[in-house]
C-alpha positions in Angstrom: 0.0 0.0 0.0 1.3 3.4 -0.9 0.8 6.7 1.0 1.3 8.7 -2.1 -1.4 10.1 -4.5 -1.9 8.0 -7.6 -0.2 9.6 -10.6 2.4 11.5 -8.5 5.1 10.7 -11.0 3.1 10.7 -14.2 5.3 11.9 -17.1 8.5 11.5 -15.0 11.5 9.3 -16.0 13.7 7.6 -13.4 16.8 5.4 -13.7 17.1 2.8 -10.9 20.2 0.7 -10.4 20.4 -2.7 -8.6 16.8 -3.1 -9.9 16.7 -6.9 -10.2 15.8 -7.6 -6.6 15.7 -6.4 -3.0 15.6 -2.6 -2.6 16.0 -1.8 -6.3 13.1 -3.8 -7.4 10.9 -2.5 -4.6 11.8 1.1 -5.6 11.1 0.3 -9.2 7.7 -1.2 -8.4 6.6 1.7 -6.3 7.7 4.4 -8.8 5.9 2.5 -11.6 2.8 2.3 -9.5 3.0 6.1 -9.1 3.1 6.6 -12.9 6.8 6.8 -13.6 8.5 5.5 -16.7 11.6 3.6 -15.8 15.1 2.6 -17.0 16.4 -0.2 -14.9 20.0 -1.5 -14.5 21.5 -4.5 -12.9 24.4 -6.9 -13.5 22.0 -9.9 -13.5 20.5 -9.5 -17.0 18.0 -12.4 -16.7 16.5 -11.2 -13.4 16.5 -7.6 -14.6 14.6 -8.7 -17.7 11.9 -10.2 -15.6 11.4 -7.1 -13.5 11.6 -4.8 -16.6 8.9 -6.9 -18.4 6.7 -6.8 -15.3 6.9 -3.0 -15.2 7.1 -2.2 -18.9 10.5 -0.6 -18.2 13.7 -0.3 -20.2 16.2 -3.0 -19.2 19.8 -1.8 -19.2 22.0 -4.6 -18.0 25.7 -3.8 -17.4 28.7 -3.7 -15.1 28.5 -0.3 -13.4 32.1 -0.6 -12.3 33.0 0.6 -15.8 32.7 4.4 -16.4 31.7 3.9 -20.0 28.8 1.7 -18.9 27.5 4.4 -16.6 27.7 7.0 -19.4 26.0 4.6 -21.8 23.1 4.0 -19.4 22.3 7.7 -19.2 22.6 8.0 -23.0 20.3 5.0 -23.6 17.7 6.3 -21.1 17.7 9.7 -22.9 17.5 8.1 -26.3 14.5 6.1 -25.3 12.5 8.6 -23.2 13.9 12.0 -24.1 14.4 13.2 -20.6 15.5 12.1 -17.1 13.9 13.3 -13.9 15.8 11.3 -11.3 18.5 8.7 -10.5 18.2 6.2 -7.7 21.5 4.4 -6.9 20.4 1.2 -5.2 23.2 -1.2 -6.4 25.5 -2.1 -3.6 27.7 -4.9 -2.2 28.7 -5.7 1.4 32.2 -6.7 2.6 33.2 -7.5 6.2 36.1 -9.0 8.1 39.2 -8.3 10.1 41.0 -5.4 8.4 44.4 -7.2 8.9 43.1 -9.8 6.4 41.7 -7.3 3.9 42.1 -8.2 0.2 42.6 -5.7 -2.5 39.8 -7.2 -4.7 37.3 -6.8 -1.9 38.3 -3.1 -1.6 38.1 -2.5 -5.4 34.7 -4.2 -5.7 33.1 -2.4 -2.8 34.4 1.0 -3.6 33.7 0.6 -7.4 30.1 -0.5 -6.9 29.1 1.6 -3.9 30.9 4.8 -4.7 32.5 5.0 -8.1 29.4 3.9 -10.0 27.0 6.3 -8.3 29.4 9.2 -9.0 29.8 8.6 -12.7 26.1 7.9 -13.2 25.3 11.2 -11.6 28.1 12.9 -13.5 26.7 11.7 -16.8 23.1 12.6 -15.7 23.8 16.2 -14.6 22.9 17.9 -17.9 19.6 16.1 -18.2 18.7 16.6 -14.6 19.5 20.3 -14.9 16.9 20.5 -17.7 14.2 18.8 -15.6 15.2 20.2 -12.2 15.6 16.6 -11.1 16.7 14.7 -8.0 19.1 12.0 -7.0 18.8 9.5 -4.2 21.8 7.5 -3.2 21.2 4.4 -1.0 23.9 4.8 1.6 23.8 3.2 5.1 24.0 3.9 8.8 27.5 2.5 8.3 28.2 5.6 6.2 27.6 7.8 9.3 29.2 5.8 12.1 31.9 3.2 12.1 31.2 -0.6 12.3 33.9 -2.9 13.6 34.9 -5.4 11.0 33.4 -3.4 8.2 36.0 -0.7 7.5 35.9 -1.2 3.7 32.1 -1.0 3.5 32.1 2.0 5.9 34.6 3.7 3.6 32.4 3.2 0.6 29.2 4.4 2.2 30.9 7.2 4.2 32.3 8.4 0.9 28.8 8.1 -0.7 27.3 10.2 2.1 29.9 13.0 1.8 29.9 12.9 -2.0 26.1 13.4 -1.9 26.5 16.5 0.2 29.2 17.9 -2.0 27.1 17.3 -5.1 24.0 18.8 -3.5 26.0 22.0 -2.9 27.4 22.0 -6.4 24.2 21.3 -8.1 21.8 23.4 -6.0 22.2 26.5 -8.3 21.1 24.3 -11.2 17.9 23.2 -9.4 19.1 19.6 -8.9 18.7 17.9 -5.4 20.9 15.1 -4.1 20.3 13.2 -0.9 21.7 10.1 0.8 19.3 7.7 2.4 20.9 5.9 5.3 19.0 2.7 6.3 20.2 0.2 8.9 19.9 -3.5 8.0 17.2 -4.2 5.4 15.4 -7.5 5.2 16.5 -8.5 1.7 18.4 -11.1 -0.3 21.5 -9.1 0.3 21.1 -9.4 4.1 20.4 -13.1 3.9 23.5 -13.5 1.7 25.5 -11.5 4.1 24.4 -13.8 7.0 25.1 -16.9 4.9 28.6 -15.8 3.9 29.8 -14.2 7.2 27.6 -16.0 9.8 29.6 -19.2 9.8 27.5 -22.1 10.8 24.9 -19.9 12.5 23.4 -17.4 10.1 20.3 -16.9 12.3 22.6 -16.1 15.2 24.4 -13.5 12.9 21.0 -11.8 12.2 20.1 -11.9 15.9 23.4 -10.2 16.8 22.6 -7.4 14.4 19.2 -6.9 16.0 20.7 -6.9 19.5 22.2 -3.4 18.7 18.7 -1.9 18.1 17.2 0.2 20.9 13.8 -1.5 20.5 15.0 -4.6 22.5 12.7 -7.6 21.9 10.6 -5.6 19.5 13.5 -4.9 17.2 13.1 -5.8 13.5 14.7 -5.2 10.2 13.6 -2.5 7.7 11.5 -3.8 4.8 12.4 -3.0 1.2 9.0 -1.5 0.8 9.7 1.0 3.6 12.9 2.0 1.9 11.0 2.5 -1.4 8.5 4.8 0.4 11.4 7.0 1.6 12.9 7.1 -1.9 9.6 8.2 -3.4 9.3 11.0 -0.9 12.8 12.2 -1.6 12.1 12.3 -5.3 8.8 14.0 -4.9 7.9 17.7 -4.8 7.1 17.3 -1.1 10.9 17.1 -0.5 11.7 20.3 -2.4 13.5 21.8 0.6 15.5 18.6 1.2 19.0 18.4 -0.4 22.4 17.5 0.9 20.8 15.4 3.7 21.9 12.1 5.1 18.4 10.9 5.9 18.7 8.4 8.8 16.3 5.4 8.6 17.7 3.1 11.3 15.2 2.8 14.2 17.5 5.2 16.2 20.5 2.9 16.1 22.9 5.8 15.5 21.1 8.3 17.6 23.2 7.7 20.7 26.5 8.0 19.0 
């Protein structure tokens, strides 16, 4: 169920990355429900094709770690729809572990997907977004605002994304373009379950329980749903958020409030 008026995004065009599942597909579904036309990107071409077909969207599979791919996505979106009103950077990867054991490929993957790709997508989109007075939403993390032990690489990528969003917001404000970072805590998604399976040893459920133990709600603690993230993205793209730019919007049940 949506809290927004039907047709809120009629005539608008948005590009959503990481759109084959989890947060990205939830965002895409809500924006389509609200009338938007969509260009969708993901590395998983088959899964992306299914979501794009469901939503009558433009599928743009590709590896966003390549700058030319980022530029091509914007060009293809404009060639198809003629304009671009917003970019939502949902694609992301998680890396954790003792920093003394850190591997260069993990650093490169995490920084390329979580930070480099959003920057070059936004860079390529700036002229089009200036025309439409558009908006950007970058899915960051509470780990982009406070440090998490054992997740220095991920924190570096999301902390960079948060600060980059602020810098771009200041740079692009005179052109009428808004840029915000949405900073959720753990999201109930395939990414979280994959994280628990990979890093939780022989007790993935215990791994998830330890995450929830940090939440101030105690026994009532739960993970954010992808639909809740999508609602926040839609708000930040909407005219109702016209005064919001350069923000790191916390969405974390108060996990970081006491820091």
